[in-house]
C-alpha positions as CSV (number, residue, x, y, z in Angstrom):
1,M,86.2,56.0,170.8
2,E,90.0,55.8,170.6
3,P,90.4,53.8,173.9
4,I,87.8,51.3,172.6
5,S,89.3,50.9,169.2
6,E,92.8,50.4,170.7
7,S,91.5,47.4,172.6
8,L,90.3,45.6,169.4
9,S,92.2,42.8,167.8
10,P,92.8,43.0,164.0
11,R,90.1,40.4,163.6
12,D,87.7,42.6,165.7
13,V,88.5,45.6,163.6
14,A,87.8,43.6,160.4
15,D,84.5,42.4,161.9
16,V,83.4,46.0,162.8
17,V,84.3,47.3,159.4
18,A,82.4,44.5,157.7
19,Y,79.3,45.2,159.9
20,Y,79.2,48.9,159.2
21,S,79.9,48.4,155.5
22,K,76.7,46.3,155.2
23,L,74.4,48.9,156.8
24,P,72.0,50.6,154.5
25,V,73.0,54.0,153.1
26,F,70.2,56.7,153.5
27,T,69.9,60.2,154.8
28,D,69.2,60.6,158.5
29,P,66.3,63.1,158.9
30,Q,67.8,64.3,162.2
31,D,71.2,65.1,160.7
32,N,71.5,68.8,161.3
33,R,75.0,69.4,159.9
34,S,75.6,72.6,157.9
35,F,75.1,71.1,154.5
36,P,75.3,71.8,151.7
37,Q,78.0,74.3,151.6
38,S,78.3,77.1,149.0
39,R,78.4,76.1,145.3
40,P,81.8,75.5,143.8
41,D,83.5,77.8,141.3
42,P,82.0,76.9,137.9
43,A,85.4,75.8,136.5
44,H,85.8,73.5,139.5
45,A,82.3,72.1,139.1
46,G,83.1,71.1,135.5
47,I,86.3,69.4,136.6
48,A,84.6,67.5,139.4
49,S,81.6,66.6,137.4
50,R,83.8,65.0,134.7
51,L,85.8,63.1,137.2
52,I,82.8,61.9,139.1
53,S,80.9,60.8,136.0
54,F,83.6,59.7,133.7
55,G,86.9,59.6,135.5
56,D,90.0,60.0,133.3
57,G,90.8,56.8,131.4
58,E,94.1,58.1,130.0
59,R,95.4,58.4,133.6
60,G,93.7,55.3,134.9
61,I,91.2,57.2,137.1
62,P,87.8,55.5,137.3
63,P,84.7,57.6,137.8
64,C,84.1,58.4,141.5
65,Q,80.5,57.4,141.3
66,T,81.3,53.8,140.5
67,C,82.3,53.2,144.1
68,H,81.0,56.2,146.1
69,G,77.6,56.6,144.4
70,P,75.0,57.7,143.6
71,V,75.1,55.4,140.5
72,A,76.8,52.5,142.3
73,Y,78.3,51.6,145.6
74,R,81.0,49.0,146.5
75,P,80.7,47.2,149.8
76,G,82.7,49.0,152.4
77,V,83.1,52.2,150.4
78,P,81.4,55.3,151.9
79,S,79.0,57.6,150.1
80,L,80.5,61.1,149.7
81,A,77.1,62.7,148.9
82,T,76.8,64.5,152.3
83,Q,80.4,65.0,153.3
84,N,81.7,68.5,153.8
85,A,84.4,70.0,151.6
86,D,87.2,70.1,154.2
87,Y,86.7,66.5,155.1
88,V,86.8,65.3,151.5
89,L,89.9,67.4,150.7
90,N,91.7,66.2,153.9
91,Q,91.0,62.6,153.1
92,L,92.1,63.0,149.4
93,E,95.3,64.6,150.5
94,A,95.9,62.0,153.2
95,F,95.5,59.2,150.6
96,A,97.7,61.0,148.1
97,S,100.5,61.4,150.6
98,R,99.9,57.9,151.9
99,A,99.3,59.2,155.4
100,R,96.0,57.3,155.2
101,A,96.4,53.7,154.2
102,N,93.2,51.8,155.1
103,D,92.1,51.1,151.5
104,I,92.6,47.4,150.7
105,N,94.6,47.0,147.4
106,E,95.4,50.8,147.5
107,P,92.7,52.1,145.1
108,M,92.3,55.5,146.9
109,R,96.0,56.0,147.4
110,T,96.6,55.3,143.7
111,I,93.7,57.5,142.5
112,A,94.3,60.4,144.9
113,A,98.0,60.5,144.0
114,L,97.1,60.7,140.3
115,L,94.7,63.7,140.9
116,T,96.2,67.2,140.7
117,E,95.8,69.5,143.6
118,D,93.2,71.5,141.7
119,E,91.2,68.3,141.0
120,R,91.3,67.4,144.7
121,H,90.0,70.9,145.6
122,A,87.3,70.7,142.8
123,L,86.1,67.3,144.1
124,A,86.0,68.5,147.7
125,E,84.0,71.6,146.7
126,Y,81.6,69.7,144.5
127,Y,80.7,67.1,147.2
128,G,80.7,69.7,149.9
129,A,78.1,71.7,147.9
130,G,75.8,68.6,147.9
131,L,76.1,68.1,144.1
132,G,77.0,64.4,144.5
133,L,73.5,63.5,145.8
134,Q,72.0,62.2,142.6
135,P,72.9,61.6,139.0
136,G,72.7,64.7,137.0
137,S,72.6,67.0,140.1
138,S,75.2,69.4,138.6
139,K,72.7,70.6,136.0
């Protein structure tokens, strides 16, 4: 994929991103990944559930579900419902350190930098356990 992506112009990249962001989001019945992973520590589940459902208004952190679902989705924003914990944690850390910078207007870089290390781990464990699949799934 890398050789193909390197040949794309900035306009081509924007067109590809726009195309994929408009595709419907649904579970692939042939997806055989090892998912969900083990349940998170109960304390971490509480932290993650609060951040996903309510965010933290005092620190300017919106609820994760307003962009990543399952309550709402913003165009171009991926669902996190079936991502594994390591992937979610790596991406949050990359955004927090600004190593990843593909978020227009920097929402994820800002939010991830505001999260504590424990909160990033809690969110990764929560999504990796499949608890982000539907509203109220942590109960």
